[in-house]
C-alpha positions in Angstrom: 73.2 77.5 89.8 75.3 80.5 87.9 76.6 83.8 89.3 74.3 86.5 88.4 75.0 90.4 89.3 72.1 92.2 91.2 71.5 95.8 90.4 70.9 96.6 93.7 73.4 95.4 96.7 71.8 92.7 98.5 73.4 93.3 101.7 71.8 96.8 102.0 69.0 95.7 100.9 68.5 92.5 103.4 69.8 94.5 106.5 68.3 97.8 106.2 65.8 97.6 103.3 67.9 100.5 101.5 68.1 99.8 97.8 71.1 101.0 96.9 71.9 100.7 93.0 75.1 98.9 92.4 74.7 98.9 88.6 73.3 100.6 85.7 72.9 104.7 85.2 71.3 104.5 88.8 74.6 103.9 90.4 76.3 106.9 88.9 76.0 109.5 91.5 76.8 106.8 94.2 80.0 105.9 92.9 80.6 109.6 93.1 80.7 109.1 97.2 82.5 106.0 96.9 79.7 103.6 97.2 80.6 100.9 94.7 80.6 97.0 94.7 82.5 95.1 97.2 85.4 93.4 96.0 84.6 90.8 98.6 81.2 90.2 97.1 80.1 92.1 94.0 76.5 91.8 95.0 77.3 93.7 98.3 78.4 97.7 98.4 81.1 99.3 100.6 78.4 100.2 102.8 77.6 97.0 104.0 80.9 95.9 104.1 80.9 98.4 107.1 77.1 98.8 108.3 77.7 97.4 111.6 80.1 100.4 112.4 77.7 103.0 111.0 74.5 101.8 111.9 74.8 99.8 115.2 78.0 102.3 115.8 80.3 99.4 116.9 83.9 98.3 115.4 82.8 94.5 116.1 79.7 92.7 116.4 79.0 88.8 117.1 77.3 86.7 114.0 76.5 83.4 113.5 78.2 82.4 110.2 79.6 79.8 108.5 83.4 79.9 107.7 85.0 78.0 105.0 88.8 77.8 104.2 90.0 76.4 100.8 93.6 75.9 100.2 95.4 74.8 96.6 97.5 71.5 97.5 100.9 71.3 95.8 101.7 75.1 95.0 105.1 75.6 97.1 105.9 72.0 94.9 104.6 73.6 91.5 106.6 77.0 92.2 109.8 74.9 92.1 109.1 73.1 88.9 107.0 75.4 86.5 107.6 79.1 85.1 106.5 82.1 87.2 103.9 83.1 85.0 102.3 79.5 84.6 102.3 79.2 88.5 100.7 82.7 88.5 98.1 81.5 86.2 97.1 78.5 88.6 96.7 80.4 91.4 94.5 83.1 89.3 92.6 80.0 88.0 92.3 78.9 91.5 91.3 82.5 93.1 88.5 82.8 90.1 86.9 79.8 90.5 86.6 80.1 94.6 85.3 83.3 94.4 82.7 82.3 91.8 81.3 79.7 93.7 81.3 81.0 96.9 79.5 84.5 95.3 76.9 81.9 93.8 75.7 81.2 97.1 75.9 84.6 98.3 79.1 84.3 100.6 81.8 86.9 101.2 85.6 86.1 100.3 87.1 87.7 103.0 90.4 86.9 102.3 92.8 85.5 100.3 96.3 84.5 101.8 98.8 83.0 99.4 97.3 80.0 98.1 94.5 79.6 100.5 91.1 81.5 100.8 88.5 82.3 103.4 84.9 82.9 103.0 82.1 83.7 105.5 78.2 82.9 105.0 75.2 84.6 106.7 77.1 88.4 106.2 76.3 90.7 105.3 73.7 89.0 103.3 72.0 86.6 105.8 70.4 83.3 105.2 69.1 80.7 107.7 70.4 78.0 105.8 74.2 79.5 105.5 75.8 76.2 106.8 74.1 74.3 103.7 75.2 77.3 101.6 78.6 77.1 102.7 78.8 73.4 101.8 77.0 73.5 98.3 79.8 76.4 97.7 82.8 73.7 98.7 81.4 71.5 96.6 81.1 74.0 93.3 84.6 74.7 94.3 85.8 71.2 93.9 83.7 71.0 90.9 85.1 73.7 89.2 88.8 73.0 90.3 88.4 69.4 88.7 86.9 71.1 85.3 90.1 73.3 85.4 92.6 70.4 86.4 91.1 68.4 83.0 91.7 71.7 81.1 95.4 72.3 81.9 96.1 68.3 81.3 94.3 68.6 77.6 96.1 71.7 77.3 99.8 70.0 78.3 101.6 72.4 80.1 103.5 70.3 82.1 101.1 69.2 84.9 101.0 65.7 86.3 97.0 65.8 87.2 97.3 66.6 90.5 97.4 70.6 90.3 94.2 72.7 91.3 93.6 69.8 93.9 92.0 71.5 96.7 91.4 70.9 100.6 88.2 72.5 102.3 87.3 72.9 105.8 83.9 74.6 107.1 82.9 75.0 110.8 79.5 77.4 112.1 78.7 79.2 114.9 79.6 82.7 116.6 82.2 84.9 115.6 83.1 88.3 116.0 83.2 90.2 112.9 84.8 93.6 112.6 87.9 96.0 112.2 90.9 94.4 114.0 94.2 96.2 114.9 94.9 99.6 115.2 98.0 100.5 112.5 96.7 98.6 109.9 92.8 97.8 110.3 91.7 94.8 108.8 87.8 93.7 108.3 87.3 89.8 108.9 85.9 87.1 111.4 87.9 85.8 114.3 87.2 83.7 117.0 87.1 79.3 117.8 84.9 78.9 114.4 87.5 80.4 112.4 90.4 78.7 114.0 88.2 75.2 113.6 87.4 75.9 110.1 91.1 76.5 109.1 92.2 73.4 111.0 89.6 71.4 109.3 91.0 72.6 105.9 94.4 71.7 106.9 93.4 68.1 107.8 91.3 67.5 104.5 93.3 65.4 101.6 93.1 66.9 98.3 90.0 66.8 96.9 87.8 66.6 100.2 85.9 68.8 102.2 85.6 68.2 106.1 83.3 69.9 107.7 82.1 70.1 112.0 79.4 68.6 113.5 77.7 72.1 113.7 77.7 72.4 110.1 76.7 68.3 109.6 73.7 68.9 111.8 73.0 72.4 110.0 73.0 71.1 106.6 71.5 67.5 106.9 70.7 67.7 103.4 74.1 67.9 102.1 75.6 65.6 104.8 73.5 62.9 105.7 75.6 60.2 104.5 79.0 61.4 106.4 80.4 59.8 108.9 82.2 61.2 111.9 86.1 60.5 112.5 87.8 62.5 115.3 91.1 64.6 114.3 93.6 66.1 116.4 93.9 69.5 115.4 96.9 71.7 115.8 95.9 74.4 119.0 93.0 72.0 120.2 93.8 69.6 123.5 90.6 67.4 122.2 90.2 65.7 119.5 87.4 67.1 117.4 85.1 65.2 114.9 85.2 66.2 111.4 82.6 64.6 108.6 83.9 64.0 105.2 81.8 64.9 102.4 
């Protein structure tokens, strides 16, 4: 499956049945009013990013989503042993591969924080199988980063083969999505589902994907052979069952 650019905003069409042009001559008048492809997903626009504030008249909404966190392992160590340009190029590669994989499955690349990314599935482009899409995106991230790693090794730029190894965590459930903060407003999702996905990512070994029971039950076609293991995650009093993919 390859990422293809839509001519109209998928979010506006699915949420409001509005055919907002993103590309081509028809999009030019819209750009004059600041309506353009979103940086979080180029198949959505700056309208549906804030659709809930303009249509629902609310700063936040509760949505059922799948949240994915992916972290580039060994980045700090690399920054001490390689040139700044090489390290920057590795991070750019990681961001690019994650973005392409997430967008292939209609996810929103919500945040890039240092050497990690956060993605949201099921808003603003809704899909009933959003948990499955998140898992497929995670597998695609691993596949793409493995290919990048092999390419860098072939180029002989001083890497030992472990670079661009990624740990990924995913959870599904209700989250509050909207603008948070006063002096600095941040468009993102918050809630237990976000915290759990982040902690699952921290527990995932390099090259591995850990998902919660909620994801496993919703995405059985992708997780059928996974086995549960109890993990003691930071911030959680009780062990959390996670499934390795």
